[in-house]
C-alpha positions as CSV (number, residue, x, y, z in Angstrom):
1,X,-84.8,73.3,52.2
2,X,-86.0,73.8,56.0
3,X,-90.0,73.9,56.3
4,X,-90.6,76.6,58.6
5,X,-94.0,77.4,60.3
6,X,-95.9,80.6,60.8
7,X,-99.3,82.1,62.8
8,X,-100.8,84.7,61.4
9,X,-101.8,88.1,64.6
10,X,-105.1,89.6,63.7
11,X,-106.2,93.1,64.5
12,X,-107.2,92.3,67.7
13,X,-103.5,90.5,68.6
14,X,-104.9,86.3,68.9
15,X,-103.2,84.2,66.5
16,X,-105.0,83.4,63.5
17,X,-103.7,80.9,61.1
18,X,-101.4,78.4,61.0
19,X,-99.2,77.8,57.7
20,X,-95.7,76.6,56.8
21,X,-93.2,78.1,54.5
22,X,-90.6,76.7,52.6
23,X,-87.3,79.1,53.2
24,X,-83.8,79.1,52.3
25,X,-82.0,79.2,56.5
26,X,-79.6,82.5,54.8
27,X,-83.8,83.7,53.9
28,X,-85.0,86.1,56.9
29,X,-88.3,85.4,58.3
30,X,-91.4,86.0,57.3
31,X,-93.5,89.4,58.7
32,X,-96.8,89.4,56.4
33,X,-98.6,87.0,55.2
34,X,-97.9,86.2,51.9
35,X,-101.5,86.1,50.1
36,X,-103.2,88.1,52.8
37,X,-100.8,90.7,54.6
38,X,-101.2,90.2,57.9
39,X,-98.2,90.4,60.1
40,X,-97.1,86.7,60.7
41,X,-94.9,85.7,63.7
42,X,-92.2,81.9,63.5
43,X,-92.5,79.3,65.6
44,X,-90.8,77.1,66.8
45,X,-91.4,73.5,67.0
46,X,-89.1,70.8,68.5
47,X,-86.5,69.2,65.3
48,X,-87.9,66.2,63.9
49,X,-84.5,63.9,63.5
50,X,-84.9,60.2,62.7
51,X,-81.7,58.4,64.3
52,X,-82.9,54.8,63.6
53,X,-80.9,55.1,60.4
54,X,-77.8,57.2,60.9
55,X,-74.7,55.8,60.2
56,X,-73.6,53.8,62.9
57,X,-77.5,52.9,63.7
58,X,-78.6,51.0,61.1
59,X,-79.6,46.8,61.7
60,X,-78.0,45.1,59.4
61,X,-79.7,43.1,57.0
62,X,-77.2,40.5,57.3
63,X,-77.2,39.9,60.8
64,X,-77.4,36.6,61.1
65,X,-78.2,36.2,65.0
66,X,-80.6,38.9,64.3
67,X,-82.6,37.4,62.1
68,X,-82.8,34.0,63.5
69,X,-83.3,35.3,67.3
70,X,-86.7,37.2,65.1
71,X,-87.8,33.5,64.3
72,X,-86.6,33.8,60.1
73,X,-85.2,30.5,59.2
74,X,-81.7,31.2,56.6
75,X,-82.2,29.7,53.2
76,X,-79.4,29.6,50.8
77,X,-79.1,29.0,47.2
78,X,-78.4,26.4,45.2
79,X,-75.7,27.7,42.4
80,X,-76.4,24.5,40.1
81,X,-79.7,23.5,40.8
82,X,-81.3,26.5,41.6
83,X,-83.2,25.3,44.7
84,X,-83.7,26.4,48.0
85,X,-81.8,24.9,51.2
86,X,-81.8,25.6,54.9
87,X,-78.6,26.7,56.4
């Protein structure tokens, strides 16, 4: 569920306490603070979208060119002896 940010509106019209509420998208916005009953207004923030790991953008851990470019050596395990050797 999304988390929405609200600000209470003080009796003099100034902004008061900032708080967050987890609500369903289909829920109506709050009109009053759930604890103290003061009127509230919703604050619209920029969404936090992480696109680094979305399909098509993920970085493969098996990409040998990327691994070698980063300075790592690739080792393989011998199935018979169980020892590792450089590729």
